[in-house]
C-alpha positions, 0 to 999 in steps of 0.5 A: 167764303172769301177764304174758301174761294182763295183756297180753291183758286190756290189749288187750281192755279198751283196744281200744275206745279205739284210734284209726283206723289204717292201715299208715302210722298205727299204733294208739295207745291212751291209758292212765293213764300216757300214750299207747302206740303199737303195731302190727297183727299180722294182725287183732290190736292188739299192744303190746309192752314195756309197763312195769307196774312199776319197782323197784331190786334187791330192793325192792318194785315201784313204779308207773311214772311217767306220761309225756308224748307217745306211747311206742312199744310196738312192741318188747319191753323190756330182758331180764334180763342173763345171765352170759357163758359162757366155755367149752362146757358151763359151767354145766351140772350134772355127769352122774352 
C-alpha cells in the first residue's frame, strides 16, 4: 500500500514536469536521480519499476545512486524469488 501511495504521489507531483508526448514519444520526467521514461495508460502517466532504495540482504536500505541518460520505467522491476515447488500441495498446511 505504501509503495502504491508513493507511486501515485510521484505521478501527481511530477506530472507538471512531463515533456510533450504522443504514441511515438512517451512521457519523460526528471527526478533527483535522473530521467525516467514511462507510458500513457488512457489519460494516466504511468511509470513502473522505479527503484526507491537498494539494500544487501538484512541491511538497511540505501539511496539509489543517480544515473545518466533516460531510464525506462515501462515495466515492473524484479520480483522476489520463490522456491520451486517439487510436488502438488507442497508447502500447504495440513488439514486437521
